[in-house]
VOTOR-598324 format. One record per residue (C-alpha): x, y, z; residue in one letter. Coordinates in steps of 0.25 Angstrom, whole numbers. Layout:
N
> X,Y,Z,a
...
//
This chain:
390
> 90,4,-58,m
> 94,-2,-45,v
> 83,-5,-35,v
> 83,-13,-22,l
> 71,-23,-22,l
> 61,-27,-10,y
> 65,-35,2,k
> 80,-39,-2,s
> 85,-25,-5,g
> 93,-30,-16,i
> 95,-22,-26,p
> 92,-26,-40,v
> 95,-15,-54,k
> 84,-14,-62,l
> 82,-13,-76,t
> 71,-4,-86,n
> 62,-16,-85,d
> 59,-12,-70,f
> 48,-2,-70,s
> 37,2,-59,d
> 47,1,-47,l
> 39,2,-34,r
> 48,2,-21,f
> 44,3,-8,d
> 47,13,3,i
> 62,8,4,e
> 65,8,-9,g
> 64,-5,-11,f
> 57,-10,-25,l
> 44,-19,-23,i
> 40,-18,-36,a
> 42,-16,-51,f
> 37,-18,-65,t
> 47,-28,-74,h
> 47,-30,-88,k
> 53,-44,-96,a
> 51,-48,-110,i
> 45,-62,-110,i
> 46,-70,-122,e
> 47,-56,-130,k
> 36,-49,-122,n
> 38,-38,-115,i
> 32,-41,-99,i
> 30,-32,-88,t
> 27,-37,-73,t
> 27,-29,-60,k
> 32,-37,-48,y
> 31,-34,-34,a
> 39,-37,-22,f
> 29,-48,-13,h
> 33,-55,-2,h
> 29,-71,2,k
> 21,-66,14,s
> 12,-61,-1,e
> 11,-77,-5,f
> 1,-85,-2,k
> 1,-92,9,t
> 3,-105,3,n
> 16,-100,-4,d
> 21,-92,7,k
> 28,-106,11,k
> 33,-108,-4,r
> 50,-108,-1,s
> 54,-102,-14,d
> 43,-90,-11,l
> 52,-77,-7,i
> 51,-64,-10,d
> 50,-56,-20,g
> 45,-47,-32,f
> 35,-54,-41,y
> 23,-52,-54,d
> 14,-43,-44,e
> 4,-49,-55,d
> 7,-62,-54,q
> 7,-60,-37,f
> -7,-55,-37,l
> -13,-65,-47,k
> -6,-78,-37,y
> -11,-70,-22,t
> -24,-68,-30,e
> -27,-83,-35,s
> -34,-89,-22,v
> -40,-102,-28,i
> -30,-106,-42,f
> -16,-100,-42,n
> -16,-93,-53,i
> -2,-89,-50,v
> 6,-100,-40,s
> 18,-95,-29,a
> 28,-103,-40,s
> 23,-94,-51,d
> 25,-83,-42,m
> 39,-87,-36,i
> 45,-93,-50,y
> 37,-84,-61,k
> 33,-71,-55,h
> 44,-68,-45,k
> 55,-57,-51,f
> 70,-60,-50,n
> 78,-51,-49,f
> 91,-57,-50,d
> 97,-52,-62,k
> 93,-36,-58,f
> 100,-38,-45,i
> 110,-25,-44,a
> 126,-23,-44,k
> 136,-18,-33,a
> 136,-4,-34,n
> 123,-1,-41,d
> 119,11,-38,s
> 103,12,-32,i
> 93,23,-28,s
> 86,18,-18,v
> 72,28,-13,s
> 65,27,0,v
> 53,35,4,t
> 55,44,14,n
> 48,44,27,f
> 58,56,35,d
> 55,70,37,a
> 48,80,33,p
> 36,70,39,y
> 27,80,32,e
> 28,78,21,l
> 25,68,11,f
> 38,56,7,y
> 49,58,0,d
> 60,48,-5,r
> 73,44,1,k
> 84,40,-10,k
> 96,32,-8,y
> 107,31,-17,d
> 119,19,-15,f
> 126,8,-21,l
> 125,-6,-22,i
> 132,-14,-13,e
> 135,-28,-11,n
> 136,-37,1,l
> 148,-35,8,s
> 151,-51,8,d
> 150,-46,-9,g
> 138,-57,-12,k
> 126,-49,-18,g
> 122,-35,-16,l
> 117,-31,-1,r
> 104,-30,2,s
> 97,-14,5,y
> 85,-20,11,s
> 82,-22,29,d
> 71,-28,34,g
> 64,-19,43,i
> 59,-27,55,l
> 48,-30,63,d
> 52,-36,74,g
> 57,-48,68,f
> 48,-46,55,d
> 55,-41,42,v
> 42,-33,39,i
> 49,-24,28,d
> 63,-19,21,y
> 72,-6,21,k
> 81,3,15,l
> 96,-3,18,k
> 105,8,16,l
> 122,5,13,p
> 130,12,21,s
> 132,22,8,n
> 121,29,1,y
> 116,43,-1,s
> 101,48,3,s
> 93,59,-6,s
> 77,61,-2,i
> 69,61,-14,v
> 55,67,-15,s
> 43,63,-22,i
> 37,68,-33,q
> 20,74,-34,n
> 19,67,-21,q
> 13,82,-18,v
> -3,80,-17,n
> -5,66,-17,t
> -14,57,-10,p
> -3,51,-2,g
> 2,66,-1,y
> -9,71,5,h
> -12,58,16,f
> 2,60,21,y
> -1,73,24,a
> -17,73,31,k
> -12,59,38,n
> 3,64,43,l
> 9,76,38,g
> 1,84,42,n
> 4,80,59,f
> 15,72,56,i
> 23,81,63,h
> 16,78,77,q
> 25,67,77,y
> 37,71,85,s
> 47,61,79,s
> 55,59,67,d
> 52,43,69,e
> 37,45,70,e
> 35,55,60,k
> 42,45,51,r
> 36,33,56,k
> 21,39,53,f
> 26,47,37,k
> 31,32,35,k
> 18,23,39,i
> 9,36,31,t
> 17,34,17,i
> 17,20,20,l
> 0,21,20,i
> 1,31,8,i
> 9,22,1,f
> 0,10,3,k
> -10,19,-3,i
> -6,23,-14,r
> -4,8,-16,e
> -17,6,-15,i
> -23,16,-23,i
> -14,13,-34,n
> -15,-4,-33,e
> -27,-6,-25,i
> -38,5,-30,f
> -39,-1,-43,p
> -45,-13,-42,n
> -53,-8,-31,l
> -61,0,-40,l
> -60,-8,-55,l
> -74,-12,-57,n
> -79,-6,-46,v
> -76,11,-47,s
> -67,17,-51,t
> -56,30,-50,e
> -67,41,-54,k
> -78,34,-45,t
> -71,39,-32,l
> -63,52,-39,n
> -78,56,-44,d
> -81,56,-31,a
> -68,62,-22,a
> -74,74,-35,n
> -87,74,-28,s
> -91,86,-21,i
> -100,78,-14,n
> -95,73,1,t
> -103,60,-2,d
> -99,47,-9,l
> -113,40,-10,d
> -109,35,-24,n
> -97,28,-18,l
> -101,13,-15,t
> -94,8,-3,n
> -83,5,-9,f
> -79,16,-18,e
> -84,23,-6,k
> -70,18,0,t
> -62,19,-8,l
> -65,32,-11,f
> -62,36,4,l
> -48,30,3,l
> -44,36,-8,k
> -47,50,0,k
> -43,47,14,s
> -31,43,4,w
> -29,58,-4,g
> -33,51,-16,y
> -43,62,-17,y
> -37,73,-8,y
> -34,88,-14,d
> -34,99,-5,p
> -37,108,-16,s
> -51,104,-19,s
> -62,105,-13,i
> -70,92,-17,l
> -77,86,-2,p
> -65,73,-7,h
> -56,80,-12,k
> -54,90,0,s
> -52,81,12,n
> -41,69,14,l
> -47,62,25,p
> -38,61,36,e
> -33,47,40,t
> -24,47,50,f
> -21,61,59,n
> -12,65,70,e
> -18,56,80,n
> -14,41,71,s
> -7,34,77,t
> 5,26,68,y
> -1,14,70,s
> -13,20,64,d
> -6,23,51,f
> 2,9,51,e
> -14,3,53,y
> -17,10,40,y
> -6,9,32,y
> -7,-9,37,l
> -23,-7,31,g
> -17,-2,20,l
> -8,-12,18,v
> -17,-23,18,s
> -27,-17,9,f
> -17,-16,-3,y
> -10,-30,0,d
> -24,-38,0,e
> -30,-28,-11,f
> -17,-30,-19,y
> -18,-46,-20,k
> -32,-48,-25,i
> -32,-36,-37,p
> -41,-45,-47,q
> -49,-52,-34,t
> -52,-35,-30,l
> -54,-33,-47,a
> -65,-41,-45,k
> -73,-40,-32,a
> -87,-32,-34,p
> -84,-19,-23,e
> -92,-24,-13,l
> -79,-34,-12,k
> -69,-26,-13,r
> -76,-15,-2,y
> -75,-28,8,l
> -60,-28,4,f
> -58,-13,8,i
> -64,-13,21,l
> -57,-26,25,t
> -43,-21,21,l
> -43,-8,24,l
> -38,0,38,p
> -47,4,49,i
> -42,17,46,n
> -48,17,30,a
> -60,10,35,l
> -65,22,40,s
> -65,27,29,l
> -75,20,22,i
> -90,28,27,p
> -97,25,39,i
> -110,21,31,e
> -104,11,24,v
> -94,5,37,t
> -113,6,43,k
> -115,-3,31,s
> -102,-13,32,i
> -110,-15,45,i
> -122,-18,41,e
> -117,-27,33,s
> -111,-35,40,f
> -120,-33,52,i
> -131,-43,43,k
> -120,-53,42,k
> -124,-66,52,k
> -109,-68,52,y
> -94,-62,48,l
> -83,-69,46,a
> -72,-62,56,e
> -65,-54,44,y
> -79,-46,44,q
> -78,-44,59,k
> -64,-38,58,r
> -67,-28,46,f
> -80,-25,54,l
> -74,-20,66,t
> -64,-13,59,r
> -73,-6,50,l
> -81,-3,64,i
> -67,2,69,v
> -66,12,57,s
> -75,21,60,i
> -69,35,63,p
> -71,40,77,f
> -80,51,71,s
> -90,42,68,l
> -89,32,79,a
> -103,37,87,d
> -113,38,73,s
> -107,24,70,f
> -107,21,85,l
> -124,26,85,d
> -124,18,70,y
> -120,3,76,l
> -130,7,88,a
> -140,9,81,g
> -139,-5,74,m
> -144,-13,85,q
//
């Protein structure tokens, strides 16, 4: 199987020792599992692409440090170790970086690249567009051409897109089993049902893309972050029991559990349009007809920060007491996600801050974000509450 590496766009030919392949929206390989035999033992290692910017501040200056695919377990040990370097930058560079040199494809090898399709029909959930072509040499014959092109924001390259050759064929590939998934319902509720209010295809495509990116990031948070958040504090069963209850209140959940529950509910993970249960029959809106593109983008960037910060500290997160995990979440959630926190929880947080003689700068910023997140429908009662505290 021939695939394109993220960033470089270089085609490589993978053997059966590669599995669990993950691709980004442009069809570039971003993660995989590789099986190797070392001293007669079969060793399976997960690798993921990491930028230099993800390394520790002092290590970013190293001339031998480059972007690439690194052993994910070792990388997390490296990023999480603060006082003692359990895994050093040198270890990452010379022991735990995958070398693709012997897997480089050859000219005339065939390749199929599937990219996420954000085109019409805009009211429907996404599908993929598959491009088929043959690998080509550079015009000077010195190596293979790259199929990656930088996406610029001003003068800065912020990401990479597929650069197609002149000769290719394309087809639309439907995504199976997407109907009635959380992402399917989130998309319909928060964009699909009103996307035709936008006049141009360009605008519709832009809104569809950012919404799909939000859904993909939510999936990553659910699959990779929530298991650590729930470990030794709560279980998925606790939250599912609340979703299956006939009671609308969540008094049996801690504030931490309420927050996780309400996030999952807003993301469509409990929604069932055929259910009569109060929490399953209702999908709260995150966006509506009046939401601007900046609202969508802000939410997406908040989810990215949420994911990135938690993904780097799996052991710290797993060992942290519930209160600390709760504060982690509140600090990192975007404002429109903070609005999901029950008003009584918001009040108790504000009261705890008022009792403090001194607030650090980050605490002041968080308190400001928390107050700004109060839903407009609760603004008057919240102002009355603040006035009563004087």
